[in-house]
C-alpha positions in Angstrom: -9.4 -22.0 12.9 -9.8 -18.8 11.0 -7.1 -16.1 10.9 -8.6 -13.2 12.9 -7.8 -9.8 11.4 -8.0 -6.2 12.5 -8.0 -3.5 9.9 -6.5 -0.1 11.0 -7.1 2.6 8.4 -8.5 6.1 8.7 -10.0 6.0 5.3 -13.4 4.4 6.2 -14.4 3.5 2.7 -11.2 1.8 2.0 -11.5 -0.1 5.3 -15.0 -1.3 4.4 -13.7 -2.5 1.0 -10.8 -4.3 2.7 -13.2 -6.0 5.1 -15.3 -7.3 2.2 -12.3 -8.6 0.4 -10.8 -10.3 3.4 -14.1 -11.8 4.6 -14.4 -13.4 1.2 -11.4 -15.6 2.0 -12.7 -18.7 3.8 -9.9 -18.8 6.4 -10.1 -15.1 7.2 -12.3 -13.2 9.6 -12.2 -9.5 10.2 -13.0 -9.0 13.8 -12.6 -5.2 14.1 -11.8 -2.0 12.2 -10.2 1.1 13.8 -9.3 4.5 12.4 -6.0 5.2 14.1 -3.2 3.7 16.1 -4.4 4.8 19.4 -7.7 3.1 19.0 -5.9 0.0 17.8 -3.9 -0.2 21.0 -7.1 0.2 23.0 -8.9 -2.5 21.1 -6.0 -4.9 21.7 -6.8 -4.8 25.4 -10.1 -6.7 24.8 -9.6 -8.7 21.6 -6.6 -10.5 20.2 -6.1 -10.9 16.4 -3.7 -13.1 14.5 -2.9 -10.4 12.0 -3.2 -6.6 11.7 -3.5 -4.8 8.4 -2.1 -1.5 9.3 -2.1 1.9 7.5 1.0 3.9 8.1 -0.4 7.5 7.9 -3.0 7.8 10.6 -4.0 10.5 13.1 -3.1 10.4 16.9 -0.7 7.5 16.5 0.8 6.5 13.2 1.2 2.9 12.0 4.9 2.7 12.7 4.6 3.8 16.3 1.6 1.5 16.8 3.6 -1.4 15.3 6.5 -0.8 17.7 4.2 -0.8 20.7 2.4 -3.9 19.5 5.7 -5.7 18.8 6.9 -4.9 22.3 3.8 -6.0 24.1 2.3 -8.7 21.7 5.1 -10.0 19.5 3.0 -13.0 18.3 0.6 -10.7 16.3 1.6 -10.6 12.6 1.6 -7.0 11.2 1.4 -6.0 7.6 1.7 -2.4 6.6 -0.4 -0.7 3.9 0.9 2.4 2.1 0.4 4.6 -0.9 4.1 5.1 -1.2 7.3 3.0 -1.3 9.8 4.1 1.3 12.9 2.0 1.6 13.9 3.5 5.0 10.4 2.8 6.4 10.5 -0.8 5.2 13.9 -1.3 6.9 12.5 0.1 10.1 9.4 -2.2 9.8 11.6 -5.2 9.4 13.6 -4.3 12.4 10.4 -4.1 14.4 9.2 -7.5 13.3 6.6 -6.4 10.8 5.8 -9.2 8.4 4.9 -7.3 5.2 4.6 -4.0 3.4 1.9 -3.8 0.6 1.2 -0.9 -1.7 -2.4 0.2 -1.5 -3.0 0.0 -5.3 -2.7 -3.8 -5.2 -5.5 -5.8 -6.8 -7.7 -7.8 -4.6 -6.7 -11.3 -5.7 -3.0 -10.5 -5.1 -3.8 -8.9 -1.7 -5.5 -12.1 -0.6 -2.6 -14.2 -1.8 0.0 -12.1 0.0 -2.0 -12.1 3.3 -2.6 -15.9 3.1 1.2 -16.2 2.7 1.8 -14.1 5.8 -0.8 -15.9 7.8 1.0 -19.2 7.0 4.3 -17.9 8.4 5.8 -16.0 5.4 6.6 -12.4 4.7 5.7 -10.1 1.8 7.5 -6.8 1.1 6.5 -5.1 -2.1 9.2 -4.0 -4.5 9.0 -0.4 -5.6 9.1 -1.5 -9.3 8.3 -4.7 -11.2 11.2 -7.1 -11.3 11.0 -7.0 -15.1 12.0 -3.4 -15.2 15.2 -2.7 -17.1 15.8 0.7 -15.5 18.7 1.1 -13.1 17.6 0.8 -9.5 19.3 4.1 -8.5 17.1 5.9 -11.1 13.9 4.3 -9.7 14.8 5.3 -6.1 15.6 8.8 -7.3 12.0 9.2 -8.7 10.4 7.6 -5.6 12.3 9.7 -3.2 12.9 13.1 -4.9 9.8 13.4 -7.1 7.5 11.9 -4.4 6.0 9.6 -7.0 4.8 6.2 -6.1 5.8 3.2 -8.3 2.3 3.0 -9.7 2.3 6.6 -10.6 5.4 6.3 -12.6 4.0 3.3 -14.3 0.9 5.3 -15.2 3.0 8.2 -16.5 4.8 5.8 -18.8 1.5 4.5 -20.2 0.1 8.1 -20.7 3.3 9.0 -22.5 2.8 6.3 -25.1 -0.8 7.5 -25.7 -3.0 5.2 -23.5 -6.2 6.6 -22.0 -7.8 5.9 -18.7 -9.7 2.9 -19.9 -6.7 1.3 -21.6 -4.5 1.9 -18.5 -7.3 0.5 -16.3 -7.5 -2.7 -18.3 -3.7 -3.1 -18.5 -3.1 -2.6 -14.8 -6.3 -4.3 -13.5 -7.5 -1.2 -11.7 -10.7 0.7 -11.9 -11.0 3.8 -14.1 -11.8 5.8 -10.9 -8.4 4.7 -9.4 -6.6 5.7 -12.5 -8.3 9.1 -12.5 -7.3 9.6 -8.8 -3.7 8.7 -9.6 -3.6 11.1 -12.5 -4.9 13.9 -10.3 -2.3 13.1 -7.7 0.4 13.1 -10.4 -0.6 16.5 -11.7 -0.7 17.9 -8.2 2.7 16.6 -7.1 4.4 17.7 -10.3 2.5 21.0 -10.5 1.4 20.2 -14.1 -1.8 21.4 -15.8 -2.5 18.7 -18.4 -1.5 15.7 -20.3 0.7 17.7 -22.7 2.8 19.1 -19.8 3.0 15.6 -18.3 4.2 14.0 -21.5 6.9 16.7 -21.8 7.9 16.1 -18.2 8.2 12.4 -18.8 10.4 13.0 -21.9 12.6 15.5 -20.0 13.2 13.0 -17.2 13.5 9.9 -19.4 10.5 8.2 -17.8 
């Protein structure tokens, strides 16, 4: 029996890409895609998935509220959150409501497949905000994630820019497309109100990134 999956994400291009990735797994079958939590609840009145890949920030009903409703009515459905940002409080709330995983959206396709197969087989997967090999104190990492509103991946990219890597080098090192790296860089500049790589390097030096 294949694991039946519903994708709930208001970014249609991303949802289409996720569908292609998941349908390439022999034991997975995407049976529906919806753009918000309200539509997800409605769809569940007619079809029953084994697993829901659920974006958190969606219009009309966000992922967390949808997960609470689904957990109350259909606790056997496995839910995995997708997010651009690590949020320790959100993860704690997700676990309290029976969510089986929290995956950052900049994950590479092979690892996404691996994690969802693990959940489908009864496991859980909650992404860490930083690689386990990091030597930085955890309190410093949390400070950047919470106060500077930077995602773990964005901080990783800042570090690589600081040592002189360009988009192609960063893309190859992280296993991401150059388009994804460019998008991250634009978001970094916007969040930090910086105008170029020189200001970004200075910011990284000032904050010991």
